[in-house]
C-alpha positions as CSV (number, residue, x, y, z in Angstrom):
1,M,36.7,174.9,230.5
2,D,33.3,176.6,230.9
3,E,31.6,178.4,227.5
4,K,28.5,181.2,227.5
5,I,27.2,183.1,224.4
6,I,26.0,186.5,225.7
7,G,23.4,188.4,223.5
8,T,21.8,187.5,220.5
9,T,22.3,190.3,217.8
10,M,26.0,191.0,218.7
11,P,27.0,188.0,221.1
12,V,29.7,187.6,223.4
13,L,31.7,184.0,223.6
14,E,33.2,183.8,227.0
15,L,35.0,181.2,228.1
16,T,36.2,180.5,231.4
17,L,39.4,178.2,231.7
18,N,40.6,176.4,235.0
19,P,44.3,176.6,235.4
20,G,46.4,174.9,232.9
21,E,43.7,174.9,230.3
22,A,44.5,177.1,227.0
23,I,42.9,177.7,223.8
24,F,43.7,180.3,220.9
25,A,42.4,182.8,218.6
26,E,43.1,184.7,216.1
27,S,45.7,188.3,216.9
28,G,44.2,191.3,217.7
29,E,40.5,189.3,218.2
30,L,40.5,189.5,222.6
31,S,37.7,191.8,224.1
32,W,38.9,191.5,227.5
33,M,39.7,188.8,230.3
34,T,40.4,188.9,233.8
35,A,44.0,189.2,235.4
36,S,45.0,185.5,235.7
37,I,44.9,184.6,232.4
38,Q,48.3,184.7,230.4
39,M,48.3,186.0,226.7
40,T,51.3,184.0,224.6
41,T,51.3,185.1,220.5
42,S,53.2,182.6,218.2
43,T,53.0,181.7,214.4
44,Q,52.8,177.6,215.8
45,Y,48.8,177.5,217.2
46,G,46.6,176.5,214.8
47,G,48.5,174.1,212.3
48,G,51.3,176.7,212.3
49,G,53.5,173.9,212.1
50,G,56.6,175.4,210.0
51,L,56.3,178.0,207.0
52,G,54.2,175.8,205.2
53,G,51.1,175.7,207.7
54,V,51.6,179.4,208.5
55,F,51.1,180.2,204.6
56,K,47.9,177.5,204.8
57,R,46.6,179.3,207.4
58,A,46.7,182.9,206.0
59,V,45.9,182.1,202.5
60,G,42.9,180.8,203.8
61,G,41.7,183.5,205.4
62,G,44.0,183.3,208.6
63,S,46.4,185.6,210.2
64,L,50.1,184.6,210.6
65,F,50.2,184.9,214.4
66,M,47.8,183.3,216.7
67,T,47.2,183.8,220.5
68,E,47.1,181.5,222.9
69,Y,44.9,182.3,226.1
70,S,45.4,180.2,229.0
71,A,44.6,180.6,233.5
72,Q,47.8,180.8,235.2
73,G,47.5,180.1,239.1
74,A,44.2,180.3,239.7
75,P,40.5,180.8,237.1
76,G,40.5,182.8,234.5
77,M,37.8,184.7,231.7
78,V,38.8,185.7,227.8
79,A,35.7,186.8,226.3
80,F,35.8,187.9,222.0
81,A,32.6,189.8,220.7
82,A,31.2,189.4,217.7
83,R,32.1,191.7,214.2
84,L,28.8,191.5,212.4
85,P,25.5,191.3,214.0
86,G,25.4,187.3,213.7
87,Q,25.6,184.1,215.6
88,I,28.6,182.6,217.1
89,F,28.3,178.9,218.6
90,P,30.6,175.7,219.0
91,L,31.5,172.4,217.0
92,D,33.7,169.6,217.9
93,V,36.0,168.5,216.0
94,K,37.1,165.2,214.7
95,P,39.6,163.6,212.4
96,E,36.3,161.7,210.9
97,P,34.1,162.4,207.6
98,G,31.2,165.2,208.6
99,M,33.3,165.8,211.8
100,Q,35.9,168.9,210.1
101,F,34.6,171.7,208.7
102,L,35.4,174.3,205.7
103,G,33.9,178.2,206.6
104,H,34.1,181.6,205.2
105,R,37.2,183.0,205.8
106,H,36.4,185.0,208.9
107,A,34.5,181.9,210.2
108,F,36.9,181.0,212.9
109,V,36.9,182.5,216.3
110,A,38.5,180.4,219.1
111,G,39.5,176.5,219.4
112,T,41.2,174.4,221.7
113,H,44.8,173.2,221.0
114,G,44.9,170.3,218.6
115,V,42.5,172.3,216.4
116,Q,44.2,173.4,212.6
117,I,43.1,176.6,210.4
118,S,44.5,176.4,206.6
119,V,42.8,177.0,203.3
120,G,40.3,174.9,202.0
121,F,39.5,176.7,198.6
122,Q,40.3,179.9,196.4
123,Q,39.4,180.9,193.5
124,S,39.7,184.4,192.0
125,L,36.1,185.7,190.8
126,G,37.5,188.9,189.3
127,A,38.2,192.3,189.9
128,G,34.9,193.4,190.6
129,A,33.6,190.0,193.2
130,F,34.6,191.0,196.8
131,G,36.7,193.6,196.5
132,G,39.2,191.9,193.8
133,D,40.2,189.4,197.1
134,G,38.5,186.3,195.5
135,F,36.9,183.9,197.3
136,R,38.3,182.1,200.0
137,L,37.2,178.8,202.9
138,Q,38.8,178.2,205.4
139,K,39.6,174.8,206.1
140,I,38.8,173.4,209.8
141,A,40.3,170.4,210.6
142,G,42.4,168.4,213.4
143,Q,40.8,168.0,216.7
144,G,38.8,169.9,219.6
145,R,36.2,172.4,219.9
146,V,36.3,175.4,217.9
147,W,33.8,178.9,218.2
148,C,32.6,179.7,215.1
149,E,30.9,183.7,214.4
150,L,28.5,183.8,210.9
151,S,27.0,187.1,210.3
152,G,23.1,188.3,210.2
153,E,20.7,185.0,210.9
154,V,22.4,181.3,210.2
155,V,20.0,179.0,208.3
156,I,20.8,175.5,208.2
157,Y,19.5,173.1,205.7
158,D,20.8,169.1,205.7
159,L,21.3,167.7,202.5
160,R,20.6,164.4,201.5
161,P,23.1,162.6,199.0
162,G,22.8,163.9,196.1
163,E,20.6,167.3,196.4
164,E,21.8,170.0,195.6
165,M,21.7,173.7,196.5
166,K,23.0,176.9,194.4
167,V,23.9,180.0,197.1
168,H,24.9,183.4,196.0
169,P,28.9,182.5,197.4
170,G,28.5,185.6,199.9
171,H,25.8,183.9,201.9
172,V,27.8,180.6,202.1
173,G,28.7,180.3,206.5
174,L,29.9,176.8,207.0
175,F,29.2,173.1,205.8
176,Q,30.5,169.7,206.8
177,D,33.7,168.4,204.9
178,T,31.0,165.1,202.9
179,V,29.3,168.4,201.0
180,Q,30.7,169.0,197.8
181,F,31.7,172.6,196.8
182,N,32.2,174.4,193.9
183,I,31.5,177.5,192.4
184,T,29.8,177.8,189.0
185,T,28.5,180.4,186.6
186,V,24.7,181.4,186.6
187,K,23.2,180.3,183.0
188,G,21.8,182.8,180.7
189,I,23.2,186.2,179.1
190,K,20.3,188.2,180.1
191,N,20.7,187.0,183.9
192,K,24.6,187.5,184.0
193,I,23.7,191.0,182.4
194,F,21.0,191.6,183.7
195,G,20.1,189.6,186.8
196,G,21.4,191.8,189.0
197,D,22.8,188.8,191.3
198,G,26.4,188.6,189.9
199,I,27.4,185.6,187.6
200,F,28.9,183.4,190.3
201,L,27.0,180.6,192.3
202,A,28.3,178.3,195.1
203,Q,27.5,175.0,194.1
204,L,26.9,173.1,197.6
205,I,26.0,169.0,196.8
206,G,24.9,166.8,200.0
207,P,25.1,164.5,202.0
208,G,25.4,167.3,205.1
209,R,24.8,170.0,206.6
210,V,25.0,173.4,205.3
211,W,25.4,176.8,207.7
212,L,24.0,180.3,205.5
213,Q,24.8,183.6,206.7
214,S,21.9,186.0,205.8
215,L,24.4,189.2,205.9
216,P,28.0,188.7,204.4
217,L,30.1,191.6,204.8
218,A,30.3,192.4,201.0
219,R,26.8,192.8,201.0
220,L,26.9,195.5,203.9
221,A,30.0,196.8,202.9
222,H,27.8,197.8,199.4
223,A,24.9,198.6,201.2
224,L,27.0,201.1,203.2
225,G,28.8,202.4,200.4
226,E,25.4,204.0,198.9
227,Y,25.7,206.7,202.0
228,S,29.4,207.3,202.2
229,V,29.2,208.8,198.5
230,V,26.2,210.6,199.6
231,R,27.2,212.3,202.6
232,G,30.1,212.6,201.0
233,A,29.2,214.5,198.2
234,E,26.4,216.0,201.0
235,A,29.5,217.1,202.8
236,G,31.6,218.7,199.2
237,A,28.7,220.5,199.0
238,A,28.5,222.6,202.7
239,G,31.0,223.2,202.6
240,G,31.8,224.8,199.1
241,V,28.7,227.1,200.3
242,V,30.3,227.8,203.5
243,G,33.4,228.8,201.8
244,G,31.6,231.2,199.6
245,L,30.1,232.9,201.9
246,L,33.9,233.3,204.3
247,R,34.9,235.0,201.2
248,N,32.0,237.1,199.9
249,M,32.2,238.4,203.7
250,G,36.0,239.1,203.1
251,G,35.3,241.0,200.4
């Protein structure tokens, strides 16, 4: 299997498979593929293993169905494009401390068979946080190779034992399973009410590596929402003016 990550701001993961080789990804993530690639969709890939495994994967932010891409009779290529401006990168997963990972619920792009996707952390942060959808982390375990996607620039920190970092939850991209993770609240009533940074922070305690992302989807949606409201108001005002002119002309 050969892997290639093409581009910078909006990268594409291109995987070339030899006959008999296969990878799996969430259903609906395919961008393009060559003719020798065969698709097979099932609930069993990615650690599905029955209703319980499928439920854990779905709770972690994954899809109920996964799609396998395998090369049949000749080498073939399958590609997955980034959802947002950011980075795609590979990780090797093994059943040992530090070689399993927890990532935000859309971190997983594709993986080899043997990789298991399930829920790693789930907590409700109130109706106003993350669109009322709470905060969830995927657990990436098992054994194999996985490709992950984080949005914006990716900043990596190696935390020493006991070293602590507090992060806005949306900026948490990925971390090794040796890192202790908690959700805490901002201290001080003035900070909570007037701080403007929300009342929740992720607490990450080493040892282990942490990947942070600079462009959380929730923050991007919030920034764009202001313009959609303005544009909607402008369109409504313009429609009212045009309607008034037409009525006057008709009169």
